C-alpha positions in Angstrom: 25.2 -14.1 20.2 22.4 -15.2 17.9 22.4 -13.5 14.5 19.6 -11.1 13.8 17.1 -12.2 11.1 17.8 -10.3 7.9 15.4 -8.3 5.9 15.8 -6.3 2.7 13.4 -3.5 2.4 12.7 -2.8 -1.3 11.0 0.2 -2.7 9.4 3.0 -0.6 10.8 2.9 2.9 7.9 4.5 4.8 4.2 4.2 5.1 2.2 7.3 5.7 5.2 8.9 7.4 6.2 5.8 9.5 9.7 4.6 8.6 9.4 0.8 8.0 13.1 0.2 8.5 12.9 1.7 12.0 10.0 -0.5 12.9 11.8 -3.6 11.7 15.0 -2.7 13.5 13.1 -2.1 16.7 11.7 -5.6 16.3 15.2 -7.1 16.1 15.8 -7.3 12.4 19.0 -6.5 10.5 17.7 -4.3 7.7 19.2 -3.3 4.4 17.4 -1.0 2.0 17.2 -1.0 -1.8 15.3 1.4 -3.9 14.8 -1.0 -6.8 14.8 -4.6 -7.8 18.3 -4.3 -9.3 19.5 -3.0 -5.9 18.0 -6.1 -4.2 19.7 -8.5 -6.6 23.1 -7.0 -5.9 22.8 -7.6 -2.1 24.4 -10.8 -0.7 22.6 -13.4 1.4 19.1 -14.9 1.6 17.3 -12.3 3.6 13.5 -12.1 3.5 12.5 -9.3 1.0 9.8 -6.9 2.0 8.5 -5.1 -1.1 6.7 -1.8 -0.8 6.6 -0.2 -4.3 4.3 2.5 -5.5 3.2 0.6 -8.6 3.2 -2.7 -10.4 6.2 -1.7 -12.5 8.4 -1.6 -9.3 7.1 -5.0 -8.2 7.7 -6.5 -11.6 11.2 -5.2 -11.7 11.9 -6.8 -8.3 10.4 -10.1 -9.5 12.6 -10.0 -12.6 15.7 -9.3 -10.6 15.1 -12.0 -7.9 14.0 -14.7 -10.3 16.9 -14.0 -12.6 19.4 -14.2 -9.7 17.8 -17.5 -8.5 18.2 -19.0 -12.0 22.0 -19.0 -11.7 24.1 -21.6 -9.8 25.2 -19.1 -7.2 21.6 -17.9 -6.9 20.5 -21.1 -5.2 21.4 -19.4 -1.9 19.5 -16.2 -2.8 16.3 -15.2 -1.1 13.3 -17.3 -1.9 10.7 -15.3 0.0 9.1 -11.9 -0.9 6.5 -10.3 1.4 4.7 -7.8 -0.8 3.1 -4.8 0.8 2.8 -2.7 -2.4 -0.5 -0.9 -3.1 -1.0 -2.7 -6.4 -4.1 -4.2 -8.0 -5.1 -7.8 -7.2 -4.6 -8.6 -10.9 -1.0 -7.3 -10.8 -0.2 -9.1 -7.6 -1.5 -12.5 -8.7 0.5 -12.2 -12.0 3.7 -11.4 -10.1 3.0 -14.3 -7.7 2.6 -16.7 -10.6 5.9 -15.6 -12.1 7.7 -16.1 -8.7 6.2 -19.5 -8.2 7.5 -20.7 -11.6 11.0 -19.7 -10.4 10.9 -21.3 -7.0 10.3 -18.0 -5.2 7.5 -17.6 -2.7 5.6 -14.3 -3.1 3.1 -13.7 -0.3 0.8 -10.7 0.0 -0.2 -8.2 2.6 -1.4 -4.6 2.7 -0.8 -1.7 5.1 -3.5 0.5 6.5 -2.7 3.6 8.7 -4.7 3.8 11.9 -5.8 7.1 13.4 -3.4 6.6 16.4 -0.5 6.5 14.0 0.0 2.7 14.3 -0.3 0.4 11.3 -2.7 -2.4 10.7 -1.6 -5.2 8.4 -4.0 -7.1 6.2 -2.5 -10.5 5.3 -3.4 -13.4 3.0 -3.8 -16.6 4.9 -0.8 -18.1 3.1 1.4 -15.2 4.3 0.6 -16.0 7.9 1.2 -19.7 7.3 4.8 -18.9 6.5 6.7 -18.5 9.8 9.2 -16.0 8.4 6.6 -13.9 6.6 4.2 -13.9 9.6 7.0 -12.7 11.9 7.9 -9.8 9.6 4.2 -8.8 9.3 3.7 -8.9 13.0 6.8 -6.8 13.5 5.4 -4.1 11.2 1.8 -4.1 12.2 0.3 -3.3 15.6 -2.4 -5.7 14.7 -2.4 -8.2 11.9 -5.7 -9.4 10.2 -6.0 -12.7 8.3 -8.2 -11.9 5.3 -8.1 -15.4 3.8 -7.6 -16.3 0.2 -4.7 -15.3 -2.1 -5.1 -11.7 -3.1 -7.6 -10.8 -0.5 -5.2 -8.5 1.3 -4.9 -6.4 -1.8 -8.7 -6.6 -2.4 -9.6 -5.5 1.1 -7.1 -2.7 1.0 -8.6 -1.5 -2.2 -12.1 -1.4 -0.7 -10.9 0.4 2.4 -9.0 3.0 0.4 -12.0 3.5 -1.9 -14.2 4.3 1.1 -11.6 6.7 2.5 -10.9 8.3 -0.9 -14.6 9.0 -1.6 -15.1 10.5 1.8 -11.9 12.5 1.5 -12.9 13.8 -1.9 -16.3 14.9 -0.6 -14.8 16.5 2.5 -12.3 18.5 0.5 -14.7 19.5 -2.2 -17.1 20.7 0.6 -14.3 22.9 1.9 -13.9 24.3 -1.7 -17.7 25.0 -1.6 -17.3 26.8 1.7 -14.6 29.0 0.1 -16.7 29.7 -2.9 -19.5 30.8 -0.6 -17.3 33.2 1.2 -17.0 31.2 4.4 -13.8 31.0 6.4 -12.6 27.4 6.2 -10.8 27.4 9.6 -14.0 28.5 11.2 -16.0 25.7 9.4 -13.3 23.2 10.5 -13.6 24.4 14.1 -17.4 24.1 14.1 -17.3 20.6 12.6 -14.7 19.4 15.1 -17.2 20.2 17.9 -20.2 18.4 16.5 -21.3 15.3 14.6 -19.7 16.5 11.4 -16.2 15.7 12.9 -14.4 13.7 10.2 -10.9 12.2 10.7 -10.3 11.9 7.0 -10.5 15.7 6.7 -7.8 16.1 9.3 -10.0 18.3 11.4 -7.9 17.8 14.4 -5.1 19.3 12.3 -2.5 17.0 13.8 0.2 14.9 12.2 -1.6 11.7 13.1 -4.8 12.8 11.4 -3.1 14.0 8.3 -1.4 10.7 7.9 -4.8 9.0 7.3 -5.1 10.6 3.9 -4.8 8.0 1.2 -1.4 7.8 -0.5 -1.4 8.6 -4.3 -0.2 5.1 -5.1 -3.2 3.6 -3.2 -5.6 5.9 -4.9 -4.2 4.9 -8.3 -4.6 1.2 -7.4 -8.3 1.9 -6.5 -8.9 3.6 -9.9 -7.1 0.8 -11.8 -9.1 -1.9 -9.9 -12.3 0.0 -10.7 -11.3 -0.1 -14.4 -10.4 -3.8 -14.2 -13.7 -4.6 -12.6 -15.6 -2.5 -15.1 -17.1 -0.5 -12.3 -17.7 2.9 -14.1 -19.7 4.5 -11.2 -16.9 4.2 -8.7 -14.2 5.1 -11.2 -16.1 8.2 -12.3 -16.9 9.2 -8.7 -13.2 9.2 -7.9 -11.6 10.3 -11.2 -14.0 13.2 -11.7 -13.0 14.7 -8.3 -10.0 16.9 -9.2 -8.3 16.6 -5.9 -8.3 12.8 -5.9 -7.6 12.7 -9.6 -4.6 15.0 -9.3 -3.3 13.1 -6.3 -3.5 9.8 -8.2 -2.1 11.4 -11.4 -5.4 10.6 -13.1 -7.1 12.7 -15.7 -10.8 13.2 -16.3 -10.3 11.6 -19.7 -9.4 8.4 -17.9 -13.0 8.2 -16.5 -14.4 7.9 -20.0 -12.5 4.7 -20.6 -14.7 2.8 -18.2 -18.2 2.0 -19.5 -21.0 -0.2 -18.2 -20.9 -3.7 -19.8 
């Protein structure tokens, strides 16, 4: 019997409620999970590593562990491929990729977007799809896989998509707060909106599990805010950070918004 291809799932093991390990196992992969980079380094074999951390610190720790293991004589047989799906900024991803390249480890990028039907769309850099092993993993995870071209574009496209969702989400929820302040019954407003042109999936008006899962993850929101800061985009940063619901979800304070100023 042919051996199942091996994957180590590092970091967060789900996306918007969908267990990534279950998806990979269903696609025929033998999956082992590790919560941290150190955990990955302790596992034997040369399995493809799928990274899904909430921040750049988690990705950096993984890169440290893998490149350190590869630097030893025994490490020559260690994994040399990391497929990164972490919601980190393009700047953090490119820096991690350069460190991996210097150690002979290939780090290729992608990003996950939840669809309203509960399936996952994968955005992938062209080089990720050019790698047979990476492409197979991405196609196993995503119902549809989109080639977004140059290195880092998957992270950039995900940031833009999350930004659009987050702004709408913030406005939707703040509008419900306004309804409450005006003495209106929120369930009734939701019911009326669901019947007309005001229906909005981001608000979760259908009040179903699939709709709720479209809300941006705090890590993705944080990446949007960090990217807006990196790009010196004060208007977008302030729009998001000044909204208390988004700011709280992303662990961002109003003071953070004042750090970004027009150039």
